[in-house]
C-alpha positions as CSV (number, residue, x, y, z in Angstrom):
1,M,166.1,15.6,-89.3
2,F,166.9,14.1,-85.9
3,L,167.1,17.6,-84.4
4,E,163.9,18.7,-86.1
5,L,162.0,15.7,-84.7
6,S,163.4,16.1,-81.2
7,E,162.4,19.7,-81.2
8,G,159.0,19.1,-82.6
9,R,159.5,20.9,-85.9
10,L,158.3,18.0,-88.1
11,T,154.8,16.7,-88.8
12,P,154.3,13.0,-88.0
13,E,153.7,12.5,-91.7
14,E,157.0,14.2,-92.7
15,W,158.9,12.0,-90.2
16,M,157.3,8.8,-91.5
17,I,158.2,9.6,-95.1
18,W,161.7,10.6,-94.3
19,V,162.4,7.4,-92.2
20,S,161.0,5.2,-95.0
21,E,163.4,6.8,-97.5
22,H,166.5,6.7,-95.2
23,D,166.0,3.6,-93.0
24,K,169.3,2.0,-94.2
25,H,171.3,5.1,-93.5
26,I,169.7,5.5,-90.0
27,E,170.7,1.9,-89.1
28,A,174.2,2.4,-90.4
29,I,174.6,5.6,-88.3
30,C,172.8,4.6,-85.1
31,G,173.3,0.8,-85.0
32,R,170.8,-2.0,-85.1
33,V,169.5,-1.7,-81.5
34,N,168.9,2.1,-81.7
35,F,167.4,1.7,-85.2
36,L,164.8,-0.7,-83.9
37,K,163.8,1.8,-81.3
38,I,163.6,4.6,-83.8
39,K,161.9,2.7,-86.6
40,P,158.1,3.3,-86.9
41,S,155.8,0.4,-86.1
42,K,153.3,-0.6,-88.7
43,N,150.9,-1.4,-85.9
44,S,150.9,2.2,-84.6
45,S,149.5,5.6,-85.7
46,D,151.8,8.3,-87.2
47,I,151.6,10.4,-84.0
48,R,152.6,7.5,-81.8
49,N,155.5,6.7,-84.1
50,A,156.7,10.3,-84.0
51,Y,156.5,10.3,-80.2
52,H,158.3,7.1,-79.8
53,G,160.9,8.0,-82.4
54,Q,161.4,11.3,-80.8
55,F,162.3,9.7,-77.4
56,A,164.7,7.2,-79.1
57,I,166.4,10.0,-81.1
58,Y,166.7,12.4,-78.2
59,N,168.4,9.7,-76.1
60,W,170.7,8.8,-78.9
61,L,171.7,12.4,-79.5
62,K,172.4,12.9,-75.8
63,S,174.6,9.8,-75.8
64,K,176.7,11.4,-78.5
65,N,176.9,14.6,-76.4
66,I,174.9,16.6,-78.9
67,A,172.9,19.4,-77.4
68,V,169.2,19.2,-78.2
69,N,165.9,20.4,-77.0
70,F,162.9,18.2,-76.4
71,S,159.5,19.4,-77.4
72,D,156.3,18.0,-75.9
73,V,154.2,18.6,-79.0
74,Y,154.0,14.9,-80.0
75,K,153.3,13.9,-76.4
76,K,150.3,16.2,-76.2
77,E,148.9,15.0,-79.6
78,Y,149.5,11.3,-78.6
79,E,147.7,11.8,-75.3
80,K,144.8,13.4,-77.1
81,E,144.6,10.4,-79.5
82,I,144.6,8.0,-76.5
83,N,141.8,10.0,-74.8
84,E,139.7,10.0,-77.9
85,C,140.2,6.2,-78.3
86,S,139.3,5.6,-74.7
87,T,136.2,7.8,-75.0
88,S,135.1,5.9,-78.1
89,R,135.7,2.6,-76.4
90,N,133.7,3.6,-73.3
91,A,130.8,4.7,-75.4
92,I,130.7,1.3,-77.0
93,D,130.9,-0.4,-73.6
94,K,127.9,1.6,-72.4
95,Q,125.9,0.6,-75.4
96,G,126.6,-3.1,-74.6
97,G,128.5,-3.6,-77.8
98,A,131.9,-4.5,-76.3
99,A,133.1,-8.1,-76.5
100,N,135.9,-7.7,-73.9
101,K,135.7,-9.3,-70.5
102,K,136.4,-7.3,-67.4
103,P,140.0,-7.7,-66.2
104,N,139.2,-9.1,-62.7
105,H,137.8,-12.3,-64.1
106,F,141.4,-13.7,-64.1
107,N,142.6,-12.0,-60.9
108,D,143.4,-15.2,-59.2
109,V,145.5,-16.5,-62.0
110,Y,147.2,-13.4,-63.2
111,P,147.0,-10.9,-60.3
112,K,149.6,-8.5,-61.7
113,L,148.0,-8.3,-65.1
114,S,144.6,-8.0,-63.6
115,K,145.6,-5.1,-61.3
116,L,147.4,-3.3,-64.2
117,L,144.5,-3.5,-66.6
118,A,142.0,-2.5,-63.9
119,K,144.0,0.6,-63.3
120,S,144.8,1.5,-66.9
121,S,145.0,-0.4,-70.2
122,G,145.9,2.3,-72.7
123,G,146.3,1.6,-76.4
124,N,144.0,-0.7,-78.3
125,L,143.4,-3.5,-75.8
126,K,141.3,-6.3,-77.2
127,I,140.4,-9.3,-75.1
128,D,138.0,-12.2,-76.1
129,E,136.6,-14.8,-73.8
130,G,138.6,-18.0,-73.3
131,K,137.9,-21.4,-74.8
132,S,136.4,-24.5,-73.2
133,I,138.6,-27.5,-72.3
134,A,136.9,-29.4,-75.1
135,Q,137.9,-26.7,-77.6
136,I,141.4,-26.7,-76.4
137,Q,141.7,-30.5,-76.6
138,N,140.3,-30.3,-80.2
139,K,143.0,-27.8,-81.0
140,E,145.7,-30.1,-79.6
141,E,144.4,-32.9,-81.7
142,A,144.3,-30.7,-84.8
143,L,148.0,-29.7,-84.3
144,S,149.1,-33.1,-83.1
145,L,150.7,-31.8,-79.9
146,K,150.0,-31.3,-76.2
147,F,149.7,-27.9,-74.5
148,S,151.3,-27.4,-71.1
149,D,148.9,-26.9,-68.2
150,E,149.8,-23.2,-68.1
151,L,149.2,-22.7,-71.7
152,K,145.8,-24.4,-71.4
153,L,145.1,-22.1,-68.4
154,F,145.8,-19.0,-70.5
155,F,143.5,-20.0,-73.2
156,T,140.7,-20.8,-70.8
157,H,140.8,-17.1,-69.9
158,F,141.8,-15.5,-73.3
159,S,141.0,-16.7,-76.8
160,R,142.4,-13.4,-78.1
161,F,144.7,-10.9,-76.4
162,E,145.8,-7.9,-78.4
163,F,147.6,-4.8,-77.3
164,E,150.1,-2.4,-78.9
165,G,152.7,-4.7,-80.5
166,I,151.4,-8.0,-79.3
167,K,148.8,-10.4,-80.8
168,I,147.8,-13.8,-79.4
169,N,144.9,-15.6,-81.0
170,F,143.8,-19.1,-80.2
171,D,142.1,-19.5,-83.6
172,H,145.3,-18.7,-85.5
173,L,147.6,-21.1,-83.6
174,E,149.9,-23.1,-85.9
175,K,153.2,-25.0,-85.7
176,G,156.4,-23.7,-87.2
177,V,160.1,-24.5,-87.5
178,F,162.6,-21.8,-86.5
179,N,166.3,-22.4,-86.6
180,E,165.6,-26.1,-86.9
181,N,163.5,-26.3,-83.7
182,D,159.8,-27.0,-83.5
183,F,157.5,-24.3,-82.0
184,L,153.9,-23.4,-81.5
185,I,153.3,-20.0,-83.0
186,L,151.2,-18.1,-80.5
187,G,151.0,-14.9,-82.5
188,E,153.3,-11.8,-82.7
189,F,155.3,-9.8,-80.2
190,W,157.0,-6.8,-81.8
191,Q,159.7,-6.6,-79.2
192,Y,162.7,-6.3,-81.5
193,G,161.0,-5.6,-84.9
194,D,157.7,-5.5,-86.7
195,G,156.2,-8.9,-87.2
196,D,158.4,-10.8,-84.7
197,K,156.7,-14.2,-83.9
198,L,155.8,-15.1,-80.3
199,L,156.7,-18.8,-79.9
200,C,156.1,-21.6,-77.4
201,E,158.7,-24.4,-77.6
202,I,156.8,-27.6,-78.1
203,T,158.9,-29.9,-75.8
204,K,160.1,-27.6,-73.0
205,Q,157.2,-25.2,-73.3
206,Y,159.3,-22.0,-72.8
207,I,158.3,-18.8,-74.4
208,A,160.5,-17.0,-77.0
209,I,160.5,-14.5,-79.8
210,F,161.8,-15.1,-83.3
211,A,163.6,-11.8,-84.1
212,H,163.5,-12.0,-87.8
213,E,165.1,-8.6,-88.5
214,Y,168.4,-9.7,-86.9
215,N,171.1,-10.8,-89.3
216,P,170.9,-13.8,-89.1
217,P,167.4,-14.1,-87.5
218,K,167.5,-15.5,-84.0
219,I,165.3,-17.0,-81.3
220,I,165.4,-14.9,-78.1
221,W,164.2,-16.5,-74.9
222,Q,161.5,-14.6,-72.9
223,A,160.1,-16.8,-70.1
224,Q,160.2,-20.3,-68.7
225,S,156.5,-20.6,-68.9
226,M,153.3,-18.9,-70.2
227,T,152.4,-17.7,-66.7
228,E,155.8,-16.2,-66.2
229,F,155.5,-14.5,-69.6
230,V,152.2,-13.0,-68.8
231,E,153.0,-11.8,-65.3
232,K,156.5,-10.5,-66.1
233,I,157.1,-9.8,-69.8
234,L,153.5,-8.8,-70.8
235,V,153.0,-6.7,-67.7
236,Q,156.3,-4.9,-68.2
237,H,155.4,-4.3,-71.9
238,I,152.0,-2.7,-71.0
239,N,153.6,-0.7,-68.1
240,E,156.2,0.7,-70.4
241,Y,153.6,1.7,-73.0
242,N,151.4,3.4,-70.3
243,E,154.3,5.3,-69.0
244,E,155.2,6.9,-72.3
C-alpha cells in the first residue's frame, strides 16, 4: 500500500480506510516518529491526509533505499481544494459576513506573523477579535491565576486563533495538571499527535505541548514566552503548511 500511495494509485478514501485498519502495524514497521507523520489528522480532509501521508511514506521508503515513484495527483487535488476554500472565503468577505480581522492590525506586535498572513494564510484560518483588558482580568479571577504580560497582549489581539492543527480560544481556557505540574490549557496544537494540548506553565509562563500519544505521555517545551511561540513556532507551522 505504501508504493500504491506514493505512486498515486489509491483514492484518498481507500488510504484512510487502510490506515485505520493497520495503524498498529504501520507504527511497528516505521517507528513512532514516522508513524505520526503518516497518520491521518482528524482535523483535515481526506485529500490533505493522502497528500501528507504520501510525502511521509515516500521519504521513509527512500530512507530504506526502496525505489519508488512520486505522483503529483494528490498535490493537484489538494491545491484545487485550497483554491475552492479560498474562493468561498473571499466571497463571504465581500458580502461583509467575515468575522476575521485583517492581519496588519497586529503588525507592531507580531511582525513576522502579520507579514506571513498578509502574503498567504492557506488552510482554514479563523481569527476573532481580541478581548478587552477588563474581560482578561475577569478570566484571571475566574481561573484564580495571573496571566503574563505577553499572554495578555496576545488575547487583546486574538480571542480565537485557528489554523490547520492549532486551536487557541480565550473562551475555552481552563487549568489542568499534566505530569504533576499546573498549566493553563490554551487549546490544541497537533504537533506530535491529534488532540495534543497547547499549554502555558502557570508559574514560569513557558509554552509547551502535552504529547499524549507518546508512551508515556510527555510535556515537550516549545517557547520561553507566548510572543516567542507566535513569532517562531506558529510562523514556522504556517510556513510549513503553505509550502506543502
